[in-house]
C-alpha positions, 0 to 999 in steps of 0.5 A: 488527527489524533485518530490517525495516531491511534491507528498505528499500534505496536505489534505487541499491543495489537496482539495483546488487545486484538487491535490488528483487525480493529486497525484495518476496520478503522482504516476501512471506515476512514476510506469508505467515508473518505478521510478528510484532510485539512488543506493545510495538513502536513504531508506526514499525516497523509502518509502516516495513514497511507503507511498503515494502508500499505501494511494492511494491503499486505494482509489482504492480498494473496501472492502465489508461492513462487513469489517467496523463494523460501518459507521465511522469505520476508514480505517486502514493502518497497518505495520507489523514488522519493520517500514521503513516509519518513520513519512512519512506514518502518515504524508501522511494520516493525515486528509485524508478520503476515502469514508468518513472514516478517515484513521489511521495507526497502527503498529504491531509486530506480526500478532496475534495483528491484529484486524481491518486492511484494508491495511497491509504492511508486512515489509521485516523484516517478510520475513522469516515468510511470509508463516505463515503470509499469512496463518493466514490472509487467507480469512480476508478482508485485502489488503496485500502489501509487497516488499518481493521478494520470492516465498511466495511474489507472494501470496501477493496481491500487491507487490513492486519489484525493477528491474534495480533500478526501482520500479514496482508493481506486483498485484495478483487479485486472492488473492484479490478476495479470500479475497472478495476485488475488486481492481479497473481496474485503479490500475490493469492497473499500475501493472504486474501480480504476476508472473511478466507479 
């Protein structure tokens, strides 16, 4: 698990050593080969990696200008439901910028609380309500991300799935296009399609 810790670097260190792109490359290799998690692995190690990916997703998705009311509007990464990240997500994005926008993390108990949000991680605690959540977010310019394994989960834009103790991505480009979001081809190459191919 030492490799996972090294992926998360501070913004100053990433800029001074050019590791920002390297962190994505390392993560890409982990996902393309499949990140093996020991069965006894603590959830925090899994979600530390997922926090890094949420940050990287923000760099490899293009939002329409209307998603940002002002030039300095922050890019918001939200967590809906029980927060599995602890401080990892906040630590990962602290001091970072995407397209010259600061990043901020917000947490929501209910989908109705979401005002401005650009990347939304839907927690497993919301699995029973996923259909209603996705319906209420339809056509909003929000990249939906989840690790819910259900029929409704296939309609999430980016889904983490675990197969034989390996974490993989499933990407639904059609859902992203319906929300007027463009997922970079670099990111699309990392994941299978929503139906598992």
